[in-house]
Backbone bond lengths (Angstrom), bond angles and torsions (degrees), N, CA, C in turn:
res aa  C-N    CA-C-N  psi(-1)  N-CA   C-N-CA  omega(-1)  CA-C   N-CA-C  phi
1 X - - - 1.468 - - 1.604 107.68 -
2 X 1.298 113.76 134.58 1.519 113.21 -173.87 1.434 109.64 -86.02
3 X 1.420 117.37 167.63 1.400 119.65 -178.50 1.501 112.63 -64.31
4 X 1.342 113.82 -33.35 1.485 119.19 173.89 1.536 115.09 -52.41
5 X 1.458 109.99 -50.31 1.436 121.16 -179.10 1.492 109.51 -60.39
6 X 1.375 119.53 -47.18 1.416 123.44 176.50 1.528 114.92 -53.57
7 X 1.360 109.59 -45.95 1.470 112.94 -179.29 1.492 112.23 -66.46
8 X 1.280 119.93 -36.72 1.468 122.90 -177.30 1.543 105.33 -69.23
9 X 1.283 118.61 -41.43 1.444 124.84 178.74 1.536 111.21 -57.38
10 X 1.332 114.32 -47.44 1.371 122.37 -177.18 1.568 111.59 -63.57
11 X 1.341 112.80 -38.71 1.411 121.78 -175.14 1.626 106.60 -70.78
12 X 1.329 113.62 -40.46 1.503 120.10 174.10 1.366 113.31 -59.05
13 X 1.400 117.85 -40.38 1.506 121.73 176.18 1.437 114.23 -62.79
14 X 1.364 112.32 -45.15 1.456 115.59 177.77 1.575 114.14 -58.95
15 X 1.314 109.32 -44.02 1.475 120.03 -175.04 1.583 104.03 -64.26
16 X 1.272 119.85 -43.65 1.420 123.93 -177.12 1.643 107.80 -63.62
17 X 1.261 112.16 -44.02 1.497 117.14 179.15 1.467 113.75 -62.63
18 X 1.356 120.64 -33.88 1.429 126.31 179.84 1.518 104.60 -72.36
19 X 1.341 122.31 -40.56 1.416 124.25 -175.22 1.530 110.48 -66.09
20 X 1.456 112.61 -39.07 1.414 117.13 176.01 1.555 117.57 -68.46
21 X 1.409 111.02 -39.87 1.380 115.76 -179.85 1.458 118.10 -77.34
22 X 1.371 118.59 -22.86 1.442 125.13 -178.77 1.560 113.59 -55.68
23 X 1.364 117.30 -52.02 1.511 117.09 175.97 1.447 113.05 -59.25
24 X 1.394 121.62 -33.55 1.385 122.27 -179.44 1.488 111.80 -70.00
25 X 1.401 117.08 -42.72 1.439 122.39 175.42 1.592 110.62 -58.93
26 X 1.288 112.34 -47.06 1.477 117.69 -176.89 1.563 109.58 -62.24
27 X 1.340 113.23 -39.48 1.513 113.60 -179.98 1.529 110.31 -65.76
28 X 1.356 116.28 -41.09 1.423 119.98 177.89 1.485 115.26 -59.31
29 X 1.332 116.06 -39.94 1.427 120.75 175.08 1.448 114.78 -65.62
30 X 1.311 113.30 -41.20 1.522 118.10 -177.63 1.544 112.67 -79.11
31 X 1.370 115.24 -11.26 1.499 115.08 176.63 1.517 114.71 -58.61
32 X 1.259 119.35 129.71 1.490 124.43 -178.04 1.455 108.31 -65.53
33 X 1.387 119.30 151.04 1.419 122.16 176.56 1.561 113.03 -65.93
34 X 1.284 118.35 150.20 1.486 120.35 -179.57 1.516 111.03 -55.73
35 X 1.297 119.78 -41.18 1.484 124.72 176.36 1.520 106.40 -136.92
36 X 1.367 112.28 149.64 1.531 113.73 174.56 1.579 106.13 -121.85
37 X 1.284 115.69 150.01 1.436 125.18 175.62 1.525 109.64 -74.23
38 X 1.238 116.36 117.00 1.592 119.40 -176.49 1.615 109.71 -104.81
39 X 1.275 115.17 -24.38 1.510 116.10 -175.54 1.530 107.24 -160.71
40 X 1.339 111.20 145.78 1.567 114.84 178.45 1.472 105.36 -154.68
41 X 1.404 112.20 150.82 1.454 118.90 174.88 1.469 107.26 -151.94
42 X 1.380 118.25 120.59 1.440 123.97 173.83 1.498 115.52 -119.57
43 X 1.284 116.85 133.52 1.437 127.18 -170.83 1.496 112.16 -127.44
44 X 1.408 115.52 137.09 1.462 118.97 177.92 1.555 104.30 -116.34
45 X 1.335 109.55 133.18 1.588 112.08 176.82 1.589 106.15 -128.90
46 X 1.289 111.07 137.24 1.484 120.04 178.23 1.491 112.58 -151.12
47 X 1.239 117.78 -177.76 1.465 125.61 -176.84 1.528 112.29 -128.05
48 X 1.242 113.70 156.01 1.496 121.11 178.06 1.599 109.34 -132.59
49 X 1.278 114.51 178.87 1.457 122.29 172.58 1.473 114.28 -68.49
50 X 1.328 118.69 -12.56 1.467 121.19 -177.19 1.603 110.29 -114.82
51 X 1.387 115.54 -48.53 1.418 121.16 -176.29 1.498 113.63 -158.82
52 X 1.308 120.31 160.74 1.442 121.55 171.64 1.521 108.80 -68.01
53 X 1.392 115.78 163.15 1.341 123.76 177.44 1.447 111.64 -145.04
54 X 1.319 118.57 160.13 1.430 125.90 179.08 1.573 107.45 -137.27
55 X 1.299 112.81 160.43 1.518 122.96 173.38 1.571 108.17 -147.82
56 X 1.257 117.69 149.33 1.439 114.43 -176.01 1.573 107.88 -151.78
57 X 1.329 117.35 164.63 1.413 123.13 174.66 1.618 110.85 -162.54
58 X 1.283 111.87 151.22 1.529 118.58 173.59 1.503 108.53 -115.34
59 X 1.371 117.54 6.02 1.556 119.43 177.90 1.534 104.90 -82.50
60 X 1.282 113.43 86.19 1.498 119.33 178.59 1.614 105.92 -133.08
61 X 1.416 110.94 136.11 1.485 112.26 179.42 1.506 107.62 -131.40
62 X 1.317 119.86 148.68 1.408 124.30 178.61 1.546 104.59 -102.57
63 X 1.429 108.26 123.16 1.551 113.31 -177.89 1.516 113.42 -94.93
64 X 1.425 112.92 -20.58 1.494 115.38 -178.57 1.494 108.33 -155.91
65 X 1.339 117.40 143.33 1.380 125.58 171.06 1.439 113.65 -157.51
66 X 1.380 115.24 117.15 1.419 122.76 -176.77 1.590 111.59 -123.81
67 X 1.341 120.09 111.29 1.382 117.76 -178.86 1.506 114.37 -90.54
68 X 1.325 116.89 153.21 1.426 118.76 178.43 1.533 111.76 -69.28
69 X 1.300 118.83 150.41 1.485 120.89 178.66 1.490 108.52 -57.71
70 X 1.310 117.49 133.55 1.450 119.54 177.88 1.563 109.30 -156.89
71 X 1.362 109.40 148.87 1.554 118.70 170.69 1.493 113.82 -88.72
72 X 1.338 117.57 143.63 1.342 119.97 174.66 1.577 115.47 88.19
73 X 1.298 114.29 -147.94 1.473 116.40 -174.90 1.503 112.49 -68.29
74 X 1.346 113.83 117.15 1.504 117.95 -177.54 1.536 113.27 -70.41
75 X 1.274 115.43 -25.11 1.494 117.44 178.51 1.524 109.27 -70.77
76 X 1.329 117.49 -47.86 1.440 119.20 179.32 1.449 107.99 -64.18
77 X 1.302 123.43 -34.80 1.515 123.00 -177.42 1.511 110.84 -67.95
78 X 1.411 110.82 -38.77 1.534 119.29 -179.29 1.457 111.66 -58.61
79 X 1.416 116.73 -37.36 1.439 123.53 -174.15 1.482 117.44 -77.67
80 X 1.362 118.53 1.74 1.449 121.56 175.89 1.473 113.65 -106.44
81 X 1.302 116.61 160.18 1.493 123.24 -178.18 1.554 106.68 -56.62
82 X 1.233 119.87 135.05 1.431 125.01 178.94 1.617 112.10 82.27
83 X 1.237 114.65 -2.41 1.529 116.64 -179.83 1.464 113.78 -73.42
84 X 1.283 121.30 -21.05 1.461 125.47 -179.42 1.556 106.71 -115.51
85 X 1.330 114.66 124.10 1.479 121.98 179.11 1.526 110.94 -87.20
86 X 1.244 113.06 -34.07 1.603 116.58 -172.51 1.621 104.33 -154.84
87 X 1.296 111.70 143.22 1.493 116.07 -179.73 1.557 103.67 -162.58
88 X 1.334 113.41 126.75 1.414 118.58 176.04 1.537 107.21 -140.82
89 X 1.456 111.56 139.21 1.540 116.11 -174.29 1.571 106.61 -137.57
90 X 1.274 117.25 152.74 1.474 119.90 -178.17 1.515 108.36 -130.76
91 X 1.331 118.03 141.75 1.413 120.38 168.56 1.449 113.63 -123.99
92 X 1.293 116.60 134.53 1.506 119.40 -172.07 1.574 106.06 -78.05
93 X 1.192 111.05 112.12 1.542 123.42 -170.70 1.627 108.41 -54.50
94 X 1.306 112.23 -45.26 1.530 115.06 -174.90 1.574 112.07 -71.92
95 X 1.256 115.10 -8.95 1.507 116.30 -179.84 1.556 110.83 -83.41
96 X 1.296 118.61 -15.85 1.417 118.47 177.99 1.531 109.99 -66.81
97 X 1.375 118.24 127.64 1.431 126.38 -175.18 1.462 110.66 -130.29
98 X 1.346 117.54 147.58 1.378 122.22 179.52 1.549 108.59 -124.51
99 X 1.358 120.00 147.72 1.463 123.32 175.77 1.504 111.70 -72.65
100 X 1.363 121.63 -13.97 1.411 125.19 -177.67 1.508 106.17 -77.61
101 X 1.332 118.06 128.31 1.490 127.01 -176.83 1.492 109.01 -63.78
102 X 1.243 117.84 131.96 1.454 124.00 174.67 1.508 117.36 82.12
103 X 1.386 115.41 -4.60 1.512 115.92 -176.16 1.543 111.73 -81.13
104 X 1.380 114.60 -31.41 1.520 114.42 -172.99 1.433 112.68 -61.02
105 X 1.325 122.16 -50.47 1.404 124.97 -177.67 1.561 112.42 -56.37
106 X 1.317 115.14 -46.38 1.478 118.73 178.27 1.535 110.52 -66.79
107 X 1.332 119.39 -39.20 1.463 122.38 179.81 1.503 109.17 -65.97
108 X 1.351 118.65 -42.99 1.461 116.72 177.78 1.568 113.06 -66.39
109 X 1.234 114.65 -32.67 1.466 117.60 177.65 1.576 108.68 -70.59
110 X 1.265 116.59 -40.75 1.469 117.15 177.17 1.552 113.03 -65.91
111 X 1.300 118.08 -30.11 1.510 124.23 174.04 1.536 112.11 -76.53
112 X 1.248 116.48 -13.64 1.460 121.83 179.94 1.573 110.01 59.09
113 X 1.355 113.89 51.58 1.514 121.76 -169.81 1.472 107.05 -71.91
114 X 1.305 122.81 -23.33 1.464 121.20 178.33 1.587 110.38 -65.54
115 X 1.372 113.36 -39.50 1.467 121.24 177.89 1.542 115.16 -81.67
116 X 1.261 112.13 -43.85 1.431 117.93 -171.85 1.570 108.56 -125.70
117 X 1.350 112.12 91.98 1.509 117.74 -173.31 1.518 118.49 -67.66
118 X 1.338 114.36 -24.17 1.454 120.68 -176.84 1.490 116.19 -121.07
119 X 1.423 116.87 140.91 1.415 121.71 163.11 1.506 105.57 -95.00
120 X 1.383 117.67 127.50 1.371 121.38 -178.04 1.408 117.43 -123.31
121 X 1.343 121.27 152.80 1.448 128.86 178.47 1.471 109.89 -132.69
122 X 1.351 119.79 126.46 1.459 125.73 179.36 1.491 107.54 -119.89
123 X 1.254 116.38 116.03 1.502 121.33 -178.73 1.589 110.99 -70.01
124 X 1.289 110.72 129.35 1.607 115.10 172.90 1.503 110.92 -90.51
125 X 1.432 115.50 -44.21 1.410 117.17 179.57 1.579 108.95 -171.08
126 X 1.242 112.12 159.08 1.487 121.71 175.17 1.530 106.51 -111.21
127 X 1.336 112.19 133.02 1.535 120.01 176.62 1.440 109.25 -124.53
128 X 1.456 113.18 154.26 1.445 123.89 176.41 1.551 110.87 -51.42
129 X 1.237 121.02 147.57 1.449 127.93 171.36 1.553 111.32 -127.63
130 X 1.294 121.23 156.96 1.358 126.83 -175.67 1.524 112.11 -63.88
131 X 1.338 113.58 -48.38 1.453 119.72 -173.95 1.574 110.02 -65.40
132 X 1.359 115.40 154.71 1.418 117.88 179.40 1.603 107.30 -74.24
133 X 1.287 112.64 151.86 1.463 120.70 179.37 1.519 112.30 52.66
134 X 1.331 113.57 37.56 1.580 117.78 -179.73 1.445 109.07 -138.53
135 X 1.339 114.14 154.88 1.402 124.57 177.31 1.532 110.86 -140.34
136 X 1.261 119.18 163.67 1.442 119.25 172.30 1.475 109.54 -109.10
137 X 1.272 115.73 129.22 1.487 122.55 -173.56 1.569 108.11 -105.02
138 X 1.274 117.56 123.19 1.511 121.31 178.72 1.547 105.99 -116.54
139 X 1.297 115.84 128.96 1.408 118.23 -174.02 1.560 113.69 -162.05
140 X 1.266 117.89 -178.66 1.479 122.09 176.17 1.501 113.78 -110.19
141 X 1.373 108.32 119.66 1.449 114.75 -175.72 1.518 109.03 -107.03
142 X 1.305 118.10 126.73 1.513 124.79 -177.33 1.479 109.69 -114.59
143 X 1.401 113.03 115.45 1.417 120.14 174.01 1.436 113.88 -126.75
144 X 1.399 121.46 134.53 1.355 125.40 -171.15 1.512 119.38 47.33
145 X 1.458 113.37 32.23 1.324 117.03 177.56 1.616 112.74 92.81
146 X 1.263 116.28 -8.36 1.519 117.56 -176.16 1.560 108.55 -107.52
147 X 1.280 117.43 130.07 1.443 124.98 -176.68 1.429 111.11 -102.05
148 X 1.401 122.44 132.33 1.463 129.12 175.08 1.383 105.50 -136.83
149 X 1.423 114.20 152.35 1.374 123.40 167.55 1.517 111.77 -82.81
150 X 1.405 116.78 136.36 1.390 121.24 -174.51 1.579 109.22 -132.63
151 X 1.311 116.84 156.51 1.498 118.02 179.81 1.507 103.31 -144.78
152 X 1.434 115.18 133.05 1.385 120.56 -176.61 1.463 109.02 -159.49
153 X 1.401 112.11 151.30 1.544 117.39 179.57 1.532 111.35 -82.80
154 X 1.359 113.78 142.22 1.453 116.55 179.15 1.599 102.82 -126.16
155 X 1.325 114.05 152.31 1.458 122.52 176.31 1.518 105.02 -110.58
156 X 1.229 111.33 142.87 1.534 119.60 179.77 1.552 114.66 -128.30
157 X 1.284 109.89 131.25 1.470 117.47 -178.86 1.628 107.10 -125.05
158 X 1.254 114.76 121.81 1.374 121.08 -177.03 1.495 112.76 -117.48
159 X 1.367 118.90 132.17 1.445 122.70 168.53 1.458 115.44 -124.96
160 X 1.284 121.27 -159.73 1.411 121.30 -176.41 1.542 118.52 -64.02
161 X 1.321 114.79 -28.13 1.442 117.42 -175.11 1.542 114.88 -129.95
162 X 1.327 117.66 -12.38 1.486 118.41 -179.28 1.524 110.55 -135.40
163 X 1.324 115.46 168.46 1.464 127.19 172.49 1.471 108.04 -133.27
164 X 1.290 118.74 122.76 1.436 126.42 -178.37 1.598 107.80 -107.25
165 X 1.303 113.55 129.71 1.473 120.60 -174.78 1.508 103.56 -121.35
166 X 1.320 119.57 121.86 1.465 131.41 176.56 1.444 114.24 -121.50
167 X 1.307 119.76 147.00 1.411 124.34 -179.07 1.403 115.40 -176.10
168 X 1.301 120.11 170.58 1.539 121.80 171.34 1.498 109.48 -151.86
169 X 1.317 116.49 155.89 1.499 121.80 178.95 1.501 110.38 -144.84
170 X 1.232 117.12 137.27 1.537 124.00 176.40 1.540 112.22 -93.36
171 X 1.300 109.17 129.46 1.521 115.17 -176.42 1.521 108.03 -128.72
172 X 1.332 112.57 164.77 1.444 119.93 172.86 1.611 104.77 -116.83
173 X 1.386 111.98 120.85 1.444 118.96 -175.08 1.681 107.95 -55.92
174 X 1.291 112.07 -40.11 1.448 116.06 -178.74 1.526 114.47 -58.86
175 X 1.377 117.66 -32.19 1.487 117.94 173.59 1.564 112.63 -58.53
176 X 1.260 114.17 -21.77 1.513 115.53 -177.60 1.597 110.87 -104.71
177 X 1.367 114.59 19.54 1.383 118.56 -174.34 1.503 122.12 62.37
178 X 1.291 112.75 24.90 1.506 125.73 -179.62 1.440 107.19 -94.55
179 X 1.357 118.37 132.20 1.397 124.70 168.87 1.467 107.23 -90.87
180 X 1.398 116.82 120.34 1.483 119.13 -178.64 1.515 114.19 -53.19
181 X 1.399 115.04 123.31 1.461 115.74 -173.54 1.534 117.89 -60.06
182 X 1.351 115.41 159.29 1.406 119.04 178.16 1.540 108.17 -124.69
183 X 1.314 119.72 162.15 1.460 126.04 177.41 1.473 108.06 -145.44
184 X 1.448 110.73 179.09 1.409 117.05 178.36 1.495 113.71 51.17
185 X 1.279 119.59 41.72 1.404 127.33 170.94 1.530 105.37 68.88
186 X 1.284 119.42 34.51 1.452 125.47 177.13 1.565 110.36 85.92
187 X 1.302 120.73 -2.39 1.541 115.12 176.84 1.417 113.16 -76.83
188 X 1.366 121.71 -18.99 1.469 121.91 172.72 1.563 108.29 -102.17
189 X 1.304 113.51 120.75 1.526 121.43 -177.84 1.491 105.31 -122.94
190 X 1.385 112.86 129.01 1.422 117.90 -177.27 1.589 114.16 -97.34
191 X 1.303 113.97 146.23 1.470 118.89 178.34 1.397 110.13 -69.89
192 X 1.368 123.42 144.53 1.474 122.80 -177.97 1.664 112.43 -70.64
193 X 1.304 116.60 -15.08 1.363 117.24 -174.33 1.676 109.40 -90.21
194 X 1.258 114.51 126.65 1.551 121.27 179.13 1.480 109.71 -130.96
195 X 1.347 111.87 153.77 1.481 121.40 174.89 1.467 109.26 -108.47
196 X 1.305 117.50 127.24 1.473 119.23 179.33 1.579 106.14 -107.23
197 X 1.357 116.05 122.26 1.486 118.24 179.68 1.535 106.25 -116.79
198 X 1.307 114.60 140.89 1.486 120.67 178.22 1.543 114.42 -137.76
199 X 1.330 112.21 156.74 1.409 121.40 172.60 1.517 109.80 -145.14
200 X 1.332 115.80 121.07 1.400 117.95 176.80 1.560 113.78 -126.56
201 X 1.248 116.35 150.49 1.444 120.31 -171.69 1.596 107.52 -128.67
202 X 1.295 116.49 123.98 1.411 121.70 -178.88 1.525 109.80 -120.63
203 X 1.315 114.76 155.32 1.464 118.78 -174.15 1.533 102.65 -149.06
204 X 1.464 111.29 156.31 1.438 121.89 177.59 1.603 106.61 -74.63
205 X 1.300 120.55 127.28 1.411 120.36 -179.10 1.508 112.12 -64.01
206 X 1.346 117.68 138.61 1.486 122.53 -178.80 1.514 104.51 -80.08
207 X 1.390 115.15 133.79 1.448 123.62 179.68 1.545 105.42 -90.07
208 X 1.279 117.40 117.58 1.491 122.64 173.93 1.587 110.87 -80.82
209 X 1.308 113.89 125.00 1.553 117.09 -179.70 1.527 104.27 -99.60
210 X 1.254 119.90 128.43 1.509 123.91 172.77 1.461 111.11 -96.31
211 X 1.288 117.26 120.58 1.512 122.14 178.92 1.549 109.20 -92.04
């Protein structure tokens, strides 16, 4: 067998391998996620020298979710420690709005939304918690381009078709290099401590059958 024949044979084998693998790769890409995010609400609460304030958004997207292999009900399995192998979520920072006049512009400036459009959270692990239907989430929170590890308790409610995850975490804006926003020509000054509350709902994607 000549070198040219060997080269052509090798090329043919590679081409055949690609043809065989391509449908499998396409199927993997087309496979629906184990769970989809169907609703989300994130709220921020803080205080100032004049009055308390809040800001909220529903502009939340899930960029990654990998569940651990499990038999049976995937919702019940996901609600347990070790049930989630990877999870990433993003909040559009500029979508946070407050009913207090003049606060939004200063809040978005403090969050550096022009440079860092998203507030992101990447789960590292879920650990057991003492309270029933609860877990401790440990992950990396990135705000205004600064990443910090955080840990907080989450409550989980599972029914036949959805899983709802709720929780809250207290943060210091200054830990993320954020100058607490001001309003009313500087008369309103906010405290650096804020409480972030969230509620997310996930569901098993419906499989559409084509007849």
